[in-house]
N, CA, C and O atoms as CSV, one atom per row, in Angstrom:
chain,resi,resn,atom,element,x,y,z
A,1,MET,N,N,4.455,35.043,160.308
A,1,MET,CA,C,4.980,34.143,161.358
A,1,MET,C,C,6.240,34.799,161.864
A,1,MET,O,O,7.018,35.328,161.070
A,2,ASN,N,N,6.484,34.779,163.292
A,2,ASN,CA,C,7.553,35.367,163.917
A,2,ASN,C,C,8.646,34.324,163.868
A,2,ASN,O,O,8.392,33.143,164.105
A,3,ARG,N,N,10.049,34.815,163.515
A,3,ARG,CA,C,11.099,33.949,163.505
A,3,ARG,C,C,11.942,34.172,164.738
A,3,ARG,O,O,12.035,35.311,165.196
A,4,PRO,N,N,12.491,33.268,165.238
A,4,PRO,CA,C,13.295,33.419,166.446
A,4,PRO,C,C,14.485,34.361,166.131
A,4,PRO,O,O,14.971,34.418,165.001
A,5,LEU,N,N,14.918,35.070,167.137
A,5,LEU,CA,C,16.075,35.974,166.917
A,5,LEU,C,C,17.317,35.083,166.968
A,5,LEU,O,O,17.372,34.244,167.866
A,6,VAL,N,N,18.278,35.180,166.125
A,6,VAL,CA,C,19.417,34.418,166.014
A,6,VAL,C,C,20.626,35.383,166.082
A,6,VAL,O,O,20.672,36.314,165.278
A,7,MET,N,N,21.554,35.219,166.949
A,7,MET,CA,C,22.656,36.032,166.954
A,7,MET,C,C,23.978,35.271,167.290
A,7,MET,O,O,23.980,34.213,167.920
A,8,THR,N,N,25.090,35.884,166.828
A,8,THR,CA,C,26.344,35.277,167.149
A,8,THR,C,C,26.673,35.365,168.531
A,8,THR,O,O,26.042,36.177,169.208
A,9,SER,N,N,27.591,34.636,169.087
A,9,SER,CA,C,28.088,34.696,170.454
A,9,SER,C,C,28.797,36.150,170.679
A,9,SER,O,O,28.781,36.751,171.754
A,10,ALA,N,N,29.378,36.578,169.569
A,10,ALA,CA,C,29.989,37.938,169.589
A,10,ALA,C,C,28.951,39.108,169.886
A,10,ALA,O,O,29.189,40.050,170.642
A,11,GLN,N,N,27.812,38.921,169.210
A,11,GLN,CA,C,26.716,39.919,169.237
A,11,GLN,C,C,26.123,39.705,170.756
A,11,GLN,O,O,25.816,40.675,171.449
A,12,ALA,N,N,26.010,38.549,171.144
A,12,ALA,CA,C,25.238,38.268,172.462
A,12,ALA,C,C,26.188,38.783,173.668
A,12,ALA,O,O,25.703,39.135,174.743
A,13,SER,N,N,27.379,38.797,173.445
A,13,SER,CA,C,28.340,39.281,174.564
A,13,SER,C,C,28.868,40.787,174.450
A,13,SER,O,O,29.698,41.301,175.200
A,14,ALA,N,N,28.225,41.396,173.366
A,14,ALA,CA,C,28.733,42.754,173.017
A,14,ALA,C,C,28.548,43.816,174.141
A,14,ALA,O,O,29.344,44.742,174.294
A,15,ARG,N,N,27.463,43.625,174.906
A,15,ARG,CA,C,27.127,44.558,175.997
A,15,ARG,C,C,27.445,43.815,177.288
A,15,ARG,O,O,27.281,42.597,177.345
A,16,PRO,N,N,27.884,44.498,178.300
A,16,PRO,CA,C,28.032,43.833,179.685
A,16,PRO,C,C,26.731,43.515,180.171
A,16,PRO,O,O,25.780,44.251,179.905
A,17,ALA,N,N,26.585,42.335,180.959
A,17,ALA,CA,C,25.236,41.982,181.449
A,17,ALA,C,C,24.810,43.015,182.491
A,17,ALA,O,O,25.563,43.542,183.310
A,18,GLY,N,N,23.373,43.252,182.337
A,18,GLY,CA,C,22.810,44.238,183.170
A,18,GLY,C,C,22.867,45.697,182.668
A,18,GLY,O,O,22.632,46.661,183.397
A,19,THR,N,N,23.184,45.776,181.417
A,19,THR,CA,C,23.271,47.167,180.686
A,19,THR,C,C,22.298,47.000,179.544
A,19,THR,O,O,22.022,45.922,179.017
A,20,LEU,N,N,21.744,48.329,179.175
A,20,LEU,CA,C,20.914,48.381,177.915
A,20,LEU,C,C,21.288,49.668,177.303
A,20,LEU,O,O,21.515,50.660,177.996
A,21,THR,N,N,21.362,49.670,175.919
A,21,THR,CA,C,21.631,50.867,175.214
A,21,THR,C,C,20.283,51.318,174.614
A,21,THR,O,O,19.678,50.572,173.844
A,22,LEU,N,N,19.815,52.509,174.952
A,22,LEU,CA,C,18.486,53.033,174.378
A,22,LEU,C,C,18.679,53.873,173.196
A,22,LEU,O,O,17.700,54.452,172.726
A,23,GLY,N,N,19.881,54.009,172.645
A,23,GLY,CA,C,20.145,54.965,171.537
A,23,GLY,C,C,21.360,55.794,171.847
A,23,GLY,O,O,21.927,55.736,172.938
A,24,ALA,N,N,21.747,56.576,170.846
A,24,ALA,CA,C,22.994,57.350,170.958
A,24,ALA,C,C,22.797,58.375,172.055
A,24,ALA,O,O,23.744,58.666,172.786
A,25,ALA,N,N,21.557,58.955,172.206
A,25,ALA,CA,C,21.508,59.952,173.187
A,25,ALA,C,C,21.599,59.525,174.625
A,25,ALA,O,O,21.856,60.341,175.510
A,26,SER,N,N,21.379,58.187,174.875
A,26,SER,CA,C,21.273,57.703,176.182
A,26,SER,C,C,22.333,56.538,176.477
A,26,SER,O,O,22.108,55.385,176.109
A,27,ASP,N,N,23.348,56.852,177.071
A,27,ASP,CA,C,24.358,55.853,177.289
A,27,ASP,C,C,24.470,55.631,178.773
A,27,ASP,O,O,25.548,55.378,179.310
A,28,ARG,N,N,23.383,55.727,179.393
A,28,ARG,CA,C,23.334,55.494,181.015
A,28,ARG,C,C,23.140,54.006,181.273
A,28,ARG,O,O,22.429,53.279,180.579
A,29,ARG,N,N,23.824,53.631,182.317
A,29,ARG,CA,C,23.666,52.194,182.770
A,29,ARG,C,C,22.425,52.178,183.522
A,29,ARG,O,O,22.043,53.150,184.174
A,30,ILE,N,N,21.721,50.960,183.427
A,30,ILE,CA,C,20.560,50.714,184.225
A,30,ILE,C,C,20.859,50.446,185.569
A,30,ILE,O,O,21.710,49.595,185.829
A,31,ARG,N,N,20.189,51.145,186.589
A,31,ARG,CA,C,20.359,50.848,188.019
A,31,ARG,C,C,20.105,49.452,188.371
A,31,ARG,O,O,19.119,48.884,187.902
A,32,THR,N,N,20.956,48.823,189.197
A,32,THR,CA,C,20.761,47.430,189.540
A,32,THR,C,C,20.629,47.337,191.065
A,32,THR,O,O,21.486,47.874,191.766
A,33,LEU,N,N,19.650,46.714,191.582
A,33,LEU,CA,C,19.364,46.428,192.958
A,33,LEU,C,C,19.205,44.920,193.143
A,33,LEU,O,O,18.643,44.245,192.280
A,34,SER,N,N,19.726,44.359,194.333
A,34,SER,CA,C,19.445,42.915,194.549
A,34,SER,C,C,17.981,42.886,195.168
A,34,SER,O,O,17.447,43.886,195.646
A,35,SER,N,N,17.436,41.727,195.112
A,35,SER,CA,C,16.061,41.415,195.566
A,35,SER,C,C,16.069,41.659,197.053
A,35,SER,O,O,15.083,42.155,197.598
A,36,ASP,N,N,17.211,41.309,197.765
A,36,ASP,CA,C,17.388,41.531,199.179
A,36,ASP,C,C,17.131,43.042,199.542
A,36,ASP,O,O,16.405,43.359,200.484
A,37,GLU,N,N,17.798,43.993,198.700
A,37,GLU,CA,C,17.674,45.379,198.908
A,37,GLU,C,C,16.237,45.923,198.798
A,37,GLU,O,O,15.708,46.740,199.552
A,38,LEU,N,N,15.674,45.289,197.661
A,38,LEU,CA,C,14.195,45.670,197.398
A,38,LEU,C,C,13.252,45.216,198.473
A,38,LEU,O,O,12.456,46.019,198.959
A,39,LEU,N,N,13.304,43.940,198.876
A,39,LEU,CA,C,12.398,43.431,199.878
A,39,LEU,C,C,12.805,43.680,201.281
A,39,LEU,O,O,11.993,43.418,202.169
A,40,ASP,N,N,13.936,44.141,201.572
A,40,ASP,CA,C,14.392,44.576,202.799
A,40,ASP,C,C,13.946,43.623,204.056
A,40,ASP,O,O,13.494,44.036,205.124
A,41,GLY,N,N,14.170,42.261,203.693
A,41,GLY,CA,C,13.922,41.339,204.787
A,41,GLY,C,C,12.453,40.811,204.753
A,41,GLY,O,O,12.124,39.889,205.499
A,42,GLY,N,N,11.641,41.345,203.961
A,42,GLY,CA,C,10.183,40.916,203.773
A,42,GLY,C,C,10.064,39.929,202.625
A,42,GLY,O,O,11.058,39.527,202.020
A,43,ARG,N,N,8.908,39.575,202.359
A,43,ARG,CA,C,8.589,38.605,201.268
A,43,ARG,C,C,7.718,39.309,200.199
A,43,ARG,O,O,7.545,38.771,199.105
A,44,GLU,N,N,7.169,40.503,200.502
A,44,GLU,CA,C,6.315,41.212,199.519
A,44,GLU,C,C,6.739,42.656,199.337
A,44,GLU,O,O,7.333,43.253,200.235
A,45,LEU,N,N,6.449,43.193,198.227
A,45,LEU,CA,C,6.757,44.590,197.980
A,45,LEU,C,C,5.633,45.133,197.154
A,45,LEU,O,O,5.235,44.494,196.180
A,46,VAL,N,N,5.115,46.254,197.485
A,46,VAL,CA,C,4.060,46.921,196.610
A,46,VAL,C,C,4.731,47.928,195.832
A,46,VAL,O,O,5.434,48.794,196.355
A,47,ILE,N,N,4.515,47.828,194.507
A,47,ILE,CA,C,5.116,48.923,193.580
A,47,ILE,C,C,3.966,49.725,192.922
A,47,ILE,O,O,3.120,49.169,192.222
A,48,ARG,N,N,3.969,51.108,193.185
A,48,ARG,CA,C,2.904,51.907,192.512
A,48,ARG,C,C,3.402,52.314,191.225
A,48,ARG,O,O,4.530,52.782,191.070
A,49,HIS,N,N,2.523,52.129,190.251
A,49,HIS,CA,C,2.897,52.611,188.861
A,49,HIS,C,C,1.589,53.059,188.032
A,49,HIS,O,O,0.673,52.304,187.704
A,50,GLN,N,N,1.675,54.304,187.785
A,50,GLN,CA,C,0.551,55.027,186.898
A,50,GLN,C,C,-0.752,54.706,187.483
A,50,GLN,O,O,-1.665,54.282,186.776
A,51,GLY,N,N,-0.894,54.911,188.897
A,51,GLY,CA,C,-2.169,54.749,189.480
A,51,GLY,C,C,-2.614,53.285,189.966
A,51,GLY,O,O,-3.605,53.072,190.664
A,52,GLY,N,N,-1.748,52.334,189.498
A,52,GLY,CA,C,-2.014,50.954,189.857
A,52,GLY,C,C,-1.013,50.515,190.843
A,52,GLY,O,O,-0.004,51.189,191.054
A,53,GLU,N,N,-1.269,49.346,191.489
A,53,GLU,CA,C,-0.420,48.811,192.375
A,53,GLU,C,C,-0.025,47.373,191.906
A,53,GLU,O,O,-0.867,46.600,191.450
A,54,TYR,N,N,1.277,47.057,192.039
A,54,TYR,CA,C,1.822,45.711,191.622
A,54,TYR,C,C,2.492,45.207,192.797
A,54,TYR,O,O,3.091,45.933,193.590
A,55,VAL,N,N,2.375,43.854,192.906
A,55,VAL,CA,C,2.923,43.217,194.209
A,55,VAL,C,C,3.982,42.189,193.666
A,55,VAL,O,O,3.733,41.278,192.877
A,56,LEU,N,N,5.261,42.498,194.245
A,56,LEU,CA,C,6.394,41.704,193.881
A,56,LEU,C,C,6.575,40.700,195.053
A,56,LEU,O,O,6.861,41.169,196.154
A,57,ARG,N,N,6.433,39.347,194.907
A,57,ARG,CA,C,6.379,38.416,195.987
A,57,ARG,C,C,7.628,37.487,195.667
A,57,ARG,O,O,7.998,37.183,194.533
A,58,LEU,N,N,8.197,37.101,196.826
A,58,LEU,CA,C,9.230,36.006,196.862
A,58,LEU,C,C,8.643,34.798,197.368
A,58,LEU,O,O,8.256,34.733,198.534
A,59,THR,N,N,8.539,33.723,196.469
A,59,THR,CA,C,7.965,32.534,196.794
A,59,THR,C,C,8.814,31.521,197.576
A,59,THR,O,O,10.017,31.724,197.743
A,60,ARG,N,N,8.221,30.480,198.034
A,60,ARG,CA,C,8.948,29.552,198.926
A,60,ARG,C,C,10.089,28.923,198.120
A,60,ARG,O,O,11.036,28.484,198.772
A,61,ASN,N,N,10.117,28.834,196.915
A,61,ASN,CA,C,11.152,28.386,196.129
A,61,ASN,C,C,12.093,29.384,195.629
A,61,ASN,O,O,12.781,29.140,194.638
A,62,ASP,N,N,12.172,30.609,196.322
A,62,ASP,CA,C,13.027,31.647,196.092
A,62,ASP,C,C,12.839,32.169,194.577
A,62,ASP,O,O,13.825,32.519,193.929
A,63,LYS,N,N,11.628,32.207,194.074
A,63,LYS,CA,C,11.399,32.768,192.763
A,63,LYS,C,C,10.678,34.163,192.939
A,63,LYS,O,O,10.051,34.341,193.983
A,64,LEU,N,N,10.720,35.061,192.087
A,64,LEU,CA,C,10.051,36.334,192.126
A,64,LEU,C,C,8.789,36.189,191.193
A,64,LEU,O,O,8.812,35.551,190.141
A,65,ILE,N,N,7.679,36.852,191.691
A,65,ILE,CA,C,6.440,36.874,191.051
A,65,ILE,C,C,5.852,38.299,191.114
A,65,ILE,O,O,5.619,38.808,192.211
A,66,LEU,N,N,5.597,38.976,189.922
A,66,LEU,CA,C,5.067,40.277,189.982
A,66,LEU,C,C,3.518,40.163,189.438
A,66,LEU,O,O,3.258,39.716,188.321
A,67,THR,N,N,2.664,40.557,190.240
A,67,THR,CA,C,1.319,40.520,189.875
A,67,THR,C,C,0.652,41.908,190.105
A,67,THR,O,O,1.065,42.719,190.933
A,68,LYS,N,N,-0.437,42.104,189.278
A,68,LYS,CA,C,-1.136,43.456,189.345
A,68,LYS,C,C,-2.310,43.232,190.447
A,68,LYS,O,O,-3.069,44.156,190.737
């Protein structure tokens, strides 16, 4: 059975929002883009990944949905 991850507030706030540490060899920040920059005024964006296409859609309720 999987147990929920429990962490202290100090652990939860140890890294700035929007960053991820992938190990000692990689201390790079993850690139951040706004959805406005990605969609460039549109409501859909096709992302090609490993031979497949994924569609990122902006819904009427301003939610993002990624489908294959």
